[in-house]
C-alpha positions, 0 to 999 in steps of 0.5 A: 124705541121711540117716545113723544108727548106732545102738551098744549095749555093756552100760550105754551106748547111743548113737544117730547121726544126720546130715542133708544139707541145701539146700546139700551136699554135708553138712559136719557129722559125729558119731562115738563110739569105745569104747576098751579099759577100756570109756570112750566118747568121742562127738562132733559136728562142723561144719565149715567152709570150701569146700564140698567140703573141709569135707565131707571133713573133718568126719568125720575130725575128729570120728574123730580127736577121739574117738579121743584124748578116749576115751583122754586126755580131753574136753579132750585130744580137742579139741585134738587134732582142734585140730591139723587146721585150726590152720595157715590153708594158703597162701591164709590161709583154710583150713577150720576147726570147731565142735566138741562132745564128751564122753567118759563112763568105766565107772563113769559119770563124764561130762566135755563139752569144746566149741569153738564153736556146736556144743551139748551138752544133758542130760536128767535126766527131766523138762527139757534143761540146756544145758552148752555156753555156743554160742561165735559166730564172733566171734573171741576177745574181748582181756582174758582173758574166760573161753571160755564168753563170747565167740566161738572156734571149733576153729582157735583152740582151746587150754587156755585157751578150750576150754569145759569142764563136768563132767555130773551122772550119770545124765543121757541127753546130746544133741550137737548141731551149729548146724544143730538149735538155729537150726533146731528151737525149745527147746520143741520139742526137749523135747517129742522128747527126753521122747517119745523118750529110752528110745531114742537112735537113735530120739530123734537121728533124730526131733531131726536130721528136725524141724529146718526152715528157717525163712522166707526161709533154706535147711535146715541140715546137722544131726547129733545124737548121743545118749548114754544 
């Protein structure tokens, strides 16, 4: 299964692609939301847990995150989504997720926030720059380590633990779930971005379809969102 959803609104253009891996149903999702003041919020989510539950949860998390973020900012969007997975349930094994989110105001000011392994890159015309520092799934290290240096998932997200960054003006953003950076080499990501950056939907499709399984592994779910 592959989902695409292009959107253009004045100076903002969004390309979105979600590709199911070999162990469906798909537990990755992407969403975008344009507020009344023309603030655009975009997000990708990778949910974990039992497949049916994770597949139901991922799009709900993405949608709730972007709607909150467009009104209250990137950090608020991540924390709003975190409420849905903050309780582990009676068995203590409730679902979790990772997320990357970006907010672009009408004046072009862009911020991003993330929890977990989802990624945020920007394209400056010549190179992809990674802004998110991939939190792994190892949990929070003690001793006040900065959020950028330790593992944190959405269920663990707090204001102090969510990674945040300001994106330089005029750049195209690429947000992706772990299925992209785990199964698509950095040079291939850069080459495809250079070739298709002028058309966000074409770039999202190209990146999501290019990610392939490595020997001994299965093809993973992947969600890609491009904002230009």
